[in-house]
ROVO-131807 format. One record per residue (C-alpha): x, y, z; residue number from 1; residue in one letter. Coordinates in nm, 4 decimals. Layout:
BEGIN
((X Y Z) NUM A)
...
//
This chain:
BEGIN
((6.6489 -7.2086 1.8429) 1 M)
((7.0307 -7.2070 1.8596) 2 T)
((7.2254 -6.9107 1.8895) 3 A)
((7.3124 -6.9007 1.5290) 4 S)
((6.9978 -6.9474 1.4117) 5 T)
((6.8459 -6.6557 1.6746) 6 R)
((7.1514 -6.4502 1.5209) 7 L)
((7.0321 -6.5199 1.1356) 8 R)
((6.6892 -6.4251 1.2302) 9 L)
((6.7239 -6.0910 1.4041) 10 D)
((6.9401 -6.0427 1.0891) 11 S)
((6.6673 -6.0730 0.8416) 12 E)
((6.4403 -5.8511 1.0762) 13 A)
((6.6690 -5.5712 1.0788) 14 R)
((6.7213 -5.6063 0.6834) 15 R)
((6.2949 -5.6369 0.6606) 16 D)
((6.3286 -5.2905 0.8730) 17 R)
((6.5769 -5.1331 0.6522) 18 I)
((6.4120 -5.2034 0.3531) 19 V)
((6.0397 -5.1043 0.5173) 20 A)
((6.1816 -4.7389 0.6136) 21 A)
((6.3888 -4.7174 0.2631) 22 A)
((6.1114 -4.8148 0.0757) 23 M)
((5.8112 -4.5027 0.1366) 24 P)
((6.1478 -4.2406 0.1964) 25 L)
((6.2658 -4.3306 -0.2579) 26 F)
((5.8998 -4.2896 -0.3236) 27 A)
((5.8368 -3.9713 -0.1620) 28 R)
((6.2091 -3.8146 -0.2327) 29 K)
((6.3590 -4.0278 -0.5479) 30 G)
((6.6971 -4.2694 -0.5283) 31 F)
((6.9004 -3.9691 -0.5441) 32 A)
((6.7518 -3.7469 -0.2880) 33 G)
((6.7441 -3.9855 -0.0514) 34 T)
((7.0261 -4.0303 0.2155) 35 T)
((7.1484 -4.3519 0.3334) 36 T)
((7.1431 -4.1262 0.6893) 37 K)
((6.7707 -4.0809 0.6351) 38 E)
((6.7447 -4.4227 0.5681) 39 I)
((6.9533 -4.5510 0.8958) 40 A)
((6.6898 -4.3269 1.1114) 41 E)
((6.4315 -4.4147 0.9850) 42 A)
((6.4866 -4.7910 1.0818) 43 A)
((6.6244 -4.6841 1.4140) 44 G)
((7.0064 -4.7637 1.3122) 45 V)
((7.2994 -4.6602 1.3059) 46 S)
((7.4697 -4.5938 0.9562) 47 E)
((7.7141 -4.8166 0.9918) 48 A)
((7.4917 -5.0757 1.1051) 49 L)
((7.2764 -5.0655 0.7483) 50 L)
((7.5894 -5.1095 0.5351) 51 F)
((7.6642 -5.3849 0.7304) 52 K)
((7.3557 -5.5503 0.5762) 53 H)
((7.3418 -5.2946 0.2548) 54 F)
((7.7289 -5.2064 0.1470) 55 P)
((7.5720 -4.9242 -0.0217) 56 S)
((7.2557 -4.7336 -0.1601) 57 K)
((7.2133 -4.8768 -0.4645) 58 A)
((7.2191 -5.2310 -0.3246) 59 A)
((6.9797 -5.1396 -0.1088) 60 L)
((6.7599 -4.9837 -0.3625) 61 Y)
((6.8704 -5.2958 -0.5759) 62 G)
((6.6947 -5.5700 -0.2986) 63 E)
((6.3863 -5.3241 -0.3302) 64 I)
((6.3188 -5.3801 -0.7075) 65 L)
((6.4187 -5.8004 -0.6324) 66 D)
((6.1377 -5.7613 -0.3410) 67 R)
((5.8518 -5.5813 -0.5435) 68 T)
((5.9295 -5.6512 -0.8945) 69 C)
((5.8078 -6.0222 -0.8424) 70 R)
((5.4941 -6.1655 -0.7659) 71 L)
((5.4888 -6.4405 -0.5001) 72 K)
((5.5553 -6.8049 -0.5606) 73 D)
((5.2079 -6.9135 -0.4660) 74 E)
((5.0777 -6.6337 -0.6745) 75 T)
((5.2436 -6.7700 -0.9503) 76 L)
((5.1493 -7.1447 -0.8561) 77 A)
((4.8055 -7.0703 -0.8374) 78 R)
((4.7680 -6.9036 -1.1784) 79 L)
((4.9991 -7.1961 -1.2919) 80 D)
((4.6769 -7.3904 -1.1983) 81 L)
((4.4305 -7.1787 -1.4290) 82 L)
((4.2983 -7.3350 -1.7292) 83 E)
((4.3200 -7.1193 -2.0273) 84 P)
((4.0237 -6.9689 -2.0821) 85 S)
((3.7047 -6.7247 -2.1315) 86 T)
((3.6658 -6.7681 -1.7782) 87 R)
((4.0141 -6.7614 -1.6539) 88 T)
((4.0670 -6.4580 -1.8360) 89 L)
((3.7974 -6.2419 -1.7019) 90 V)
((3.8862 -6.4049 -1.3114) 91 Q)
((4.2972 -6.3166 -1.4020) 92 M)
((4.1788 -5.8863 -1.5263) 93 T)
((3.9582 -5.8465 -1.2101) 94 Y)
((4.2751 -5.9686 -1.0258) 95 A)
((4.5131 -5.8032 -1.2112) 96 M)
((4.2396 -5.4337 -1.1464) 97 V)
((4.1238 -5.4927 -0.8217) 98 Y)
((4.4817 -5.5537 -0.6988) 99 H)
((4.7224 -5.2776 -0.8473) 100 I)
((4.3828 -5.0515 -0.7309) 101 V)
((4.3439 -5.1649 -0.3641) 102 L)
((4.7179 -5.3015 -0.3366) 103 G)
((4.8416 -5.4712 -0.0284) 104 E)
((4.6448 -5.4127 0.3344) 105 A)
((4.9132 -5.1793 0.4829) 106 D)
((5.0601 -4.8939 0.2035) 107 D)
((5.2891 -5.1231 0.0322) 108 T)
((5.0949 -5.0555 -0.2590) 109 G)
((5.0663 -4.6903 -0.2232) 110 D)
((5.4454 -4.6992 -0.1690) 111 T)
((5.4999 -4.9065 -0.5372) 112 R)
((5.3482 -4.6709 -0.7187) 113 H)
((5.4786 -4.4007 -0.5850) 114 R)
((5.8282 -4.5450 -0.6543) 115 L)
((5.6884 -4.6137 -1.0276) 116 I)
((5.5790 -4.2666 -1.0663) 117 L)
((5.9499 -4.1167 -0.9009) 118 N)
((6.0909 -4.3492 -1.1797) 119 S)
((5.8520 -4.2389 -1.4527) 120 L)
((5.9666 -3.9432 -1.3665) 121 L)
((6.3701 -3.9693 -1.3390) 122 A)
((6.5545 -4.2446 -1.5560) 123 D)
((6.2239 -4.4701 -1.5667) 124 G)
((6.4449 -4.7874 -1.4831) 125 D)
((6.2363 -4.9329 -1.1406) 126 Y)
((5.8853 -4.9331 -1.3815) 127 A)
((6.0398 -5.0586 -1.6460) 128 R)
((6.2044 -5.3494 -1.4474) 129 L)
((5.8666 -5.4021 -1.2838) 130 V)
((5.6916 -5.4192 -1.5843) 131 F)
((5.8995 -5.6677 -1.7388) 132 E)
((5.9105 -5.8596 -1.4766) 133 T)
((5.5276 -5.8615 -1.4115) 134 I)
((5.4583 -5.9733 -1.8637) 135 F)
((5.6854 -6.2101 -1.8020) 136 G)
((5.5399 -6.4020 -1.5065) 137 Q)
((5.1395 -6.3378 -1.6195) 138 V)
((5.1094 -6.2782 -2.0264) 139 F)
((5.1839 -6.6370 -2.0855) 140 P)
((4.8533 -6.7624 -1.8582) 141 K)
((4.7040 -6.4660 -2.0442) 142 F)
((4.7880 -6.4762 -2.3735) 143 G)
((4.6810 -6.7794 -2.3400) 144 A)
((4.3302 -6.7918 -2.2409) 145 S)
((4.3183 -6.4907 -2.4904) 146 L)
((4.3826 -6.7724 -2.8052) 147 A)
((4.1489 -6.9717 -2.5492) 148 A)
((3.8328 -6.6691 -2.5701) 149 A)
((3.8758 -6.6559 -2.9501) 150 A)
((3.8933 -7.0380 -3.0230) 151 A)
((3.5396 -7.0079 -2.8427) 152 A)
((3.4256 -6.7345 -3.0188) 153 G)
((3.3824 -6.5135 -2.7457) 154 D)
((3.6326 -6.2560 -2.8290) 155 L)
((3.5637 -6.0127 -3.1271) 156 A)
((3.8333 -5.9521 -3.3810) 157 E)
((4.0442 -5.6355 -3.2872) 158 T)
((4.3577 -5.5069 -3.4451) 159 P)
((4.4951 -5.4377 -3.0863) 160 V)
((4.7904 -5.6705 -3.0468) 161 A)
((4.7412 -5.9497 -2.7173) 162 P)
((5.0094 -5.7881 -2.5518) 163 E)
((4.8590 -5.4748 -2.6235) 164 N)
((4.4972 -5.6019 -2.5022) 165 R)
((4.6786 -5.6535 -2.1359) 166 F)
((4.8999 -5.3496 -2.1176) 167 W)
((4.5734 -5.1047 -2.1979) 168 F)
((4.4026 -5.2833 -1.9109) 169 A)
((4.6605 -5.2842 -1.6686) 170 Q)
((4.6687 -4.8932 -1.7735) 171 H)
((4.3022 -4.8049 -1.6515) 172 V)
((4.3821 -5.0043 -1.3231) 173 A)
((4.7083 -4.8038 -1.3258) 174 T)
((4.5642 -4.5004 -1.3611) 175 M)
((4.2818 -4.5516 -1.1213) 176 L)
((4.5208 -4.6249 -0.8185) 177 A)
((4.7184 -4.3488 -0.8904) 178 Y)
((4.4302 -4.0996 -0.9103) 179 V)
((4.3447 -4.2717 -0.4964) 180 R)
((4.6868 -4.2090 -0.3622) 181 L)
((4.6317 -3.8705 -0.1955) 182 A)
((4.3518 -3.9986 -0.0126) 183 G)
((4.0259 -3.8793 -0.1709) 184 R)
((4.0296 -3.9809 -0.5316) 185 P)
((4.0818 -3.7135 -0.7784) 186 A)
((3.8503 -3.7840 -1.0794) 187 V)
((3.5069 -3.7833 -0.9662) 188 P)
((3.4184 -4.1412 -1.1106) 189 Y)
((3.0405 -4.1593 -1.1290) 190 A)
((2.7895 -4.4464 -0.8933) 191 G)
((2.8878 -4.5783 -0.5711) 192 K)
((3.2861 -4.6143 -0.4631) 193 S)
((3.2372 -4.9833 -0.4519) 194 E)
((3.1072 -4.9871 -0.8365) 195 D)
((3.5080 -4.8707 -0.9309) 196 V)
((3.6573 -5.2089 -0.8982) 197 I)
((3.4074 -5.4342 -1.0910) 198 P)
((3.2723 -5.1734 -1.3519) 199 T)
((3.6851 -5.0880 -1.4575) 200 A)
((3.7106 -5.4274 -1.5111) 201 A)
((3.4334 -5.5098 -1.7226) 202 W)
((3.5448 -5.1862 -1.9076) 203 F)
((3.8949 -5.3560 -1.9358) 204 A)
((3.7511 -5.6732 -2.0939) 205 L)
((3.4953 -5.5303 -2.2851) 206 R)
((3.7655 -5.2895 -2.4619) 207 G)
((4.0401 -5.6412 -2.4726) 208 M)
((3.7164 -5.7638 -2.7211) 209 G)
((3.5280 -5.9870 -2.5038) 210 L)
((3.1742 -6.0028 -2.6160) 211 K)
((2.8513 -5.9014 -2.3194) 212 D)
((2.7406 -6.1983 -2.3725) 213 A)
((3.0746 -6.4082 -2.2300) 214 A)
((3.1779 -6.1067 -2.0048) 215 I)
((2.8672 -6.1476 -1.8950) 216 A)
((2.8374 -6.5423 -1.8274) 217 A)
((3.1822 -6.5436 -1.5888) 218 H)
((3.1382 -6.1806 -1.4055) 219 F)
((2.9692 -6.2860 -1.0665) 220 D)
((3.1678 -6.0128 -0.8341) 221 R)
((3.1641 -6.1553 -0.5637) 222 D)
((3.3116 -6.4512 -0.6809) 223 A)
((3.5297 -6.3007 -0.8845) 224 L)
((3.6800 -6.1125 -0.5557) 225 A)
((3.6977 -6.4132 -0.3633) 226 S)
((3.9422 -6.5399 -0.6911) 227 F)
((4.1384 -6.1687 -0.6381) 228 A)
((4.1743 -6.2348 -0.2570) 229 R)
((4.2683 -6.6307 -0.2676) 230 A)
((4.5149 -6.5852 -0.6063) 231 V)
((4.7447 -6.3199 -0.4298) 232 V)
((4.7703 -6.4339 -0.0714) 233 P)
((4.8449 -6.1669 0.2511) 234 E)
((5.1700 -6.1988 0.3528) 235 E)
((5.2523 -6.2553 0.6756) 236 P)
((5.3636 -6.0014 0.9375) 237 Q)
((5.7330 -6.0083 1.0067) 238 R)
((5.9052 -5.9716 1.3067) 239 S)
((6.0386 -5.6387 1.3661) 240 R)
((6.2108 -5.7135 1.6522) 241 S)
//
């Protein structure tokens, strides 16, 4: 490894460390309530070094927006391989609920939810950008699968627009995630905790108008959970040196 390569990797690691330190601070205190001094202290760097990587707090916030709004290329590639169908509709809905509720293996998912909640209590810009970006990436295949399910006779007629079927399902999953943010769920759901995601996915599919027989034909819980884990690959651990 050359000296220039090592310096570049060290620089990337420091940027990653600063972003990782800033996200939970922004999530807890909002953009206006978080100072660059607090971010630098949390990242273990000086403010001068922070400004070397990010010339302003807004630039750092923009980096967080860029990293958290978009699905990974691997996920988009996997979605692109799916043929629009009733089966794909069931898979995508289950994966959406699964990943919104459980998030990543670490606390990144909770942090993103808190960023969105803070945004909704302020100007809504971050939340708006997240939702618009994810919609643009996911809905084309989702909407095509709704149309395929309708053509196959698997979808009941409903006055709800296709776009809103997507959003209402997303809202179910998002609220499930929000009530878990305190650690102990704030809502006393009936039944076993491990059933919440599958039953929420079934509820969302039913709300979209998918018929019970069509849901049952494709609703293998183990297979759907495996698909959900595969379609959103775990991100490799980054160096923190």
